[in-house]
N, C-alpha and C positions, 0 to 999 in steps of 0.2 A: 303403670308398670307392674306386671305380675311378678311375684317373688318365688323363691324356693319354698317358702312356707305354703304358698298357694298350691304349688305342684304337689307337695307332700300331703297336703289336705285332700287333693283329688284322688290320691292313691297311686303309688308307683310300682307296687309289687308285680313282677313279670314284665314290666315295661323296660325297654331300652332307652336310656337317657344319655344324650351326648352332652358332655361337659367341656366347655372351652376353658382350660386352665392356662395359667402363665407359668410354665415349668422351665423358662429360659434361664437356667442357673449357671453360674460361673464354674469353671474347672481349674484345678491346680495347673499352672504352666509346666511344672516339672513332672507332673503325673496326669496327663490328659484325661484319663478315665475316672479320676477321683473328683467329686464335687466338692468345691471349696466353701460353698455357702448354700444350705438347703432351705433358706428362709422362704422362697416362693413355694417350694413344695409343702412346707408346713402350713403356709397361709390358706391353701385350698382344702387341707384335711377336713375341716368341719363340714363342708359341703359334701365331699366324697363319703365321709362316714355316715352322715345323715341319709344319704341316698341308699347306700349299702345296707345300713341297718333297717331300712324301710322295704328292703327286698327288690330294689331296682337293679337292673342289669346296666352297669355303668360303663360307658364308653368315653374315655378321656382323650382329648386332643390338645396339642400344644405346638408352638414352634420352638426352635432352639437355634440361636445364632442366625447368620445370614447366608445360608447356602443359596446357590443360583438357580433355584427352580428344578433341581435334579438331585438324586440321592448322593450324599457325600458322607462317608464313614466318620469324618471328623465331627459331624453334627448329629449322630445318632442319638435317639433318646433311650437307648437300652440301658445305660447306667441310671437314668432317672427312673425307669420302671423298677429297677432293683431297689433303689433308695425308697421309692414310694411304697413298695411292698413292705420294706422293713418298718416304715412309720405307721402303716396301716395295720401291721401285725398279721397280714395274710398276703399270699402270693399275688402279684399282679400279672395278668396275661399280657404278653407283648406281641403286637403285630409288626411284622417286618416291612410293611408298607402302610400307606395311609388309607387309601380307598380301594386297593387292589384285592386279589383273590384271597390273600391271607387275612386282611382286615375284615373282608366280607364274611369269610368262613368262621373266624374267631368271634365276630360280633353275633353271628347267628347261633353259635354254640354256647353263648353265655348262659349261665343259670342265675337264679335269683341271688343277689348279694355279691356276685362276682364283679371284678373290675378289670377292664381292658384298656391298655394305653396304646394308641396308634403311633406309628412312626412320624417323624417330623413333618408337620403340615407344609413347611417350606421346601420339601422335596418335590413338591408339585407346583408348577409354574402358575396354575390357576389361583393359588392361594393369594398371591400378592399382585396379580395382574391388574393393570389399569383398564383393560378391556372388559366391559360388563358381561359380555357373553361368555368369555373364557372363564372369568371368575364365577359366573352363575353356573356354568357346567360343572365345575369342581364342587360348588356348593350343593348342587343336585346329588352328587355321589356321596358327599358327607352326610347330607340329610337323610339319605336312604338307609343309613346304618342305624337309625334310631327313631323313636316315636315322640320324643320331646327334647328340648334344648335348654341348657342352663349356661348362662355366661357368668363365670366367676374369675375372668382374667382381666382385672382392671388395667394391668400394664400394657394391654393390647387394644383397649377400647378407642384409642385415638387413630387407629389404623382402619381404612376402608378395605379390609381383607375379607375373603370369602367366609372363613370360619367365624368372623366377628360381626360382619355387616349383612351378608347374603343368606347365611343359613337361618337366622331368625325369621326371615320372610317365608321360609319353607316348612317350619315346624312350630308347634305351640312353644312359646319362648318365655323364659323366666330369668330374673336377675338373682344371682347367688349373693350370699350374705356379705361376701367381700366387696363386690361391686356396690351394693347398697350402702355399706359403711363408708367406703371411700367418697361416694357422691355426697352423702350426708356431711361428712367432715369438710369437704372442700366448699360445700355451700356455706358452711358456718364461717370459714375464713374469708370468703369472698363477699357474701351478702350481709353478714352482720357481725364482723369481728369486734370483740370487746377491746376497747383502747386501754392503754397504749398497745399498738399493734407493731411488732417488730419482725422484719423479714431478714434472714441471713442467706445470702447467695454465694456460692462458690463455683468450682468448676473452672474449666479452661478458657472458654471464649465468651466474650461479651455478646457476639453476634447470636450465640445460641440462647441467650437469656434476654436479648434486647426487648422482645415483645412483652415478656412477663414483667420486666422492669417498668416499661411504659404503662403497663395496666396497674401495677401495684403502687406506683409512686404517689398518685393522688390519695391513696388510702392509708398509707403507713405513717407511723410516727418516726421510725428509724429503718434504714435499709443498709445493712452491714454487708460489705463486699470484700470477699477474700478469694483464695485460689488464684489460678493463672489469670483470670479475667480482671483482677484488680490492677495489673500493670499497665493496662491501657488507660485506666482512669488516672493512674499516677503520672503517666506520660502526658495526659491532658492538663495535669496541673503543673507541667514544666519539669518534672523530675526525669532523670536518666534511669533506665531500668536494666542496664547491662545486657546480658544474654536472655533475660527473662522473656516469657512468652508475651508477644505483643501483636495486636492487630492494628497495624498502622492506619488502615483505612477506616478504623472505628474511633480514632483519637478525637476528631471534632464532635462526633456523636456523644461521646463521653463528656466532653467539655459542656455541650449543651445540657446534658442530663444533670450535671453538677450545678449548673446555673439554675436550672428549673427546680432542683430539689431544695435549694436555699438552706443547705446545712443538714438535711435529713439523710444524705448518703454519708456513711462513715467508712473510711478507708483504713487499712493497717498503717501503723506507724513504724514498724520494724519487721525485718525478715530474716530467715535463715537462708543465706546465700551460699551456694555450692559451686565448685568448679565444673561439675558435670552432673548429668541426671543419673546418679548412682548412689546406692546406699553407702558405698565406701569412699565417696568423694570428700575432699576437704571442704569443711563448711564452717562459716562464722555467722554471728548475729550482727546485723548492721541496721542503722536507721534507714527509713524509707527513702530518705534523700541522698543516701550515700552507698547505693548498690554498686559494687565495683564493675567496671566495664567487662571483665573477663569472668563474671559470676552471673548465675541465675538464681532468682528466688524460688525455693521449693516448699516454703512453709511460712506462715506468719510467725512473728516472734513473740516473746512472753509479754512485752508491753502492749502489743495488739490484742493478745488473749485477754489481758486485764481490761483494756478499753471496751472490747466487745462484751465481755462478761458483764460490765457495769451497765451497758445499754441493754442487755438481755434481761438483767435482774428484775426490772420493773414491769416486764411485758405481761399483759393479760391474755394476749393472743400472739403466738409466734409460729412462723413457717420457716423451715430450713431446707434448702436444697443446694447440695454441692459442698465437697470437702474444702478445707481451708489450705490444704497443701497436698503433697504426694504422700498420703497417710499409709500407703502400702509399704513404704520404706521407713524402717524404724526411726532414723534420725529426723524425719520430716512429718512425724505423726503428732507430736505434741500440740500443735495449733488446732488441729481438728478435734483432738481429744479435750483440750481445754474448753473450746467453744461448746462441744457437745455436753460436757459435765455441767457448764453454766446453764445450758438449756434444761437439764434434768432438775435443776434446783428452783425453777420458777413456780409461782403458785398458779399462774395462768395455764391456758390450754396450748400445748405444743403439738405441731405436726411435722414429722420428718418426711420430706417429699420424695421418698423412694430412690431408686438408682444407687449412685455411689454413696449417698448420705446413709441410706439404710444399711448398705454393705459395711460402711465405716462403723456404724453402731455395733454390729455383730463382730467385725474383725478386731475392734479394740476392746472387745469384751465388756461393753457397757450394759447396764441393766435396761432391757427393752421396755420393761413395765414402768420405767420412770418418765417415759415420753407419753404424751396424750394419745398420739396415733402415729404409727409408722406405715407410710404408704407403700404399696407394692409396685407402683408405676410412676417413675420419675417423669418421663416424657408426657404421660397422660395427665399427671397433676399440673405440670406447667401449662399445658394447652388449656385446661379447664380454667386455670387462674387468668390466662390471657383473654377468657371469654369466648373461646372457640367451641363449636358444637362437636361433641365426640361421637363419631359415627356409630360405635358399638352401643353407646347409651341410647342414641336416637333410635336405633333398630329395636331395642328392648321396649321402647315407649310406644311403638306402633301396635 
């Protein structure tokens, strides 16, 4: 796999370089034009700065949200272009389309060291199409904008999309530093994790994490389960869970996993149970076996945090994916905060598996440098841990 360093060594001055970035940032619900977490923009800055400073004419492309293959103002990358320019310290040119006349004209007009951001890739049906010909046709148009391609969007490498999978076949292609680091870290936690190996999983659904649980269970010393997904495990133990999130069709699967794990799956022992999903809802802390029928668990309780912290404390390798509760609402943030703080104190190597976990670290104001690695790709991280081939990585290896 050729790298960004290889490309820089070949010389990029005067060359147009297409960079696939992951700029799929969240926006404030009360103010849709305001970015609430610019972590993904910051993550790709080293690659963009290195190319810019070496004289490349940088063409950046990314998706944002899930538009339906056509332009949708709700998902424009224009606010991202503005923020990217602020972080780079120089204006970023923005194209109002992805491969149309505006993109073609602005890409052709770039001067050495300039950066152009194309409009949302997913405004084009060819980006996500399952039809190879349609995807390939869009990849041809993207590739025509540049002389070389760099993938630094680890958060998208598990997608067989045109900008990730097909463009590398059409241009000299290189892996950015972010992608290289992510793959290196994930190899470390899958192929040769130092024991004790502790995994912390949260999030809403067991079904979303079933494959990774099955893949990790033979390797881990402890698997700590929080978030909405833990209620299906509790139901499998015979507990009532009130109005808490429950996947009834997964109860037997969870029972089988608990039997297979022989005590290595650790579940919460208490919860913050609320009358409704709201920051203003009445809430009480109750034992796991006593969740009232008219309440739902929205966070793990203090005894669970202490239990999890004890298991986390001795870890030499730790992987965390998924919050312990609805951390976005202040009354239900302490569980995620407590577990995250315990992770920052271990002597071993810790990996935050992207997605909501990475967002929680920043939202809760935790010290990012206290974690060994914070991934930019939640879904990609999980698929790698499952043992799946990531299409974007495979494309770079050809």
